[in-house]
N, C-alpha and C positions, 0 to 999 in steps of 0.2 A: 796322425799320418803313419802309414804302414812302414815297417822297417825296410830299408833298401837291401836287397839281397846282394851278397858278395859275388864276385866273379867266380869264386870257388864253388859257392852254392849252385850257381847256374851250371857250371861244368859238371858238378857231381850229379845233379838231377838229370842232365842230358845223358850222362854216362849210364845211369840206372835205366833211363827210358830205352836207350839203345840195347842194353842187355836184356831188357824185358821183351822187346820186339824180336831180337835174335833168338832168344829161348823159345818164343812162340813158333818162329819159322823152323827151328830145329826140332820141335816137338820135345824139348828138354823140360819135362815136368819137374824133375828134382830141382833144377835151377830156378824155375818159376816158384816152386814151393818155398825155397829159401829166400827169394828176392821179395815176394809179396807179403804184405801184412797177413797175420793169421785170420783177421776178420775181413780180408779183401773180398770185394764183390765185383762181378762183371755184369753190367746191365747191357743186354743184347738189344739189337735193333727192334725187336718185338716188344721191348719193355720188360722182359723177364730179368729179374735180378738173381744172378746165379752166384752162390757162395764159391769161394776158391776151391775147396775140396771137391765139390761136384763138377766144376769146370775142368779141373785137372784130371779127374776120373774119366770125364767125357773125352778129353784129349787122348788119354791112354787107351780108351776103347775105340778110338778112330772116329768118334762123332765130330770132332773138330780137328781138321788137319790144315795147317797153315803152310802153304808151299812157298810163298814169298810175301813180304810186306815192304812196299816201296813208299817211303815218305815223300809227300809232295811239298808240304811245308809244316813248320812247327812253331808254335808260339808258347812262351813261358811267362807266367805271372807268379813270381816267387816272393812277392812282398806283402802277403796277406797278414792282417792283424793277428790272427791266431797262430802264426808260424807255419802255416801250410803253404803249399805251392800248387799251382794248377798248370798242367801242361796240356796243350791241345795240339793234336797232330792230324793232318789230313793225309790219309794213306790210300793206296790202291793195294788191296789185299787179295791175293790169289789163295782161296781157301775152299775146302770141301766141308760143308756143314750138313750133317745128317744125310750124307750121300750126294748132295748137290754141289757141284764145283762151279765157282764163278769168280770173276774179278770184282770184288766189292769195293766201292768208293766209301771208305769209312772215315768218319770224324771221331777220333778217340780222345776223350777228355779224361785225364787221369789226375786225381788228387794225391798229393804226396805230403808226408809229415816227416819231420826230422826226429830220429830216435838216436840218441847219443851223437855219433858223428856220421850217421848214415841216413839218407833219404829213402823212405819206404813208400811204395805205391799202396794207397788205401782202397781205392776204388777206381774203376774205369767205366765210363758210359760210352757205348758205341752207337752212333747214329750214322745216317748217310749224308753225303753232300753232293 
């Protein structure tokens, strides 16, 4: 049986999640770099798996500009056998991607791992809903 996550774990994961989305919307790549695992990857709707450094460089170059990210709902499964957690958020994301701006209905599934006393995003997979 998977361990039951504590209320603190849930609160901590949600706090990191919100900091992640806020940093995206603010274009704050230094905060994202510090927040995300060194091996973090973002899988785009196209299926392309982009390493953290490449994604952040694209943000700095204006290839990915997130104007706003509105959460519609969020679900958290923090009791995985391997000590990881999975957060799934449905969002409406106003973003310009490679010059095309749209309101994207994104399903963001992010896997987290606990490192010392901190929950770290390991990877996010973005699909549509």
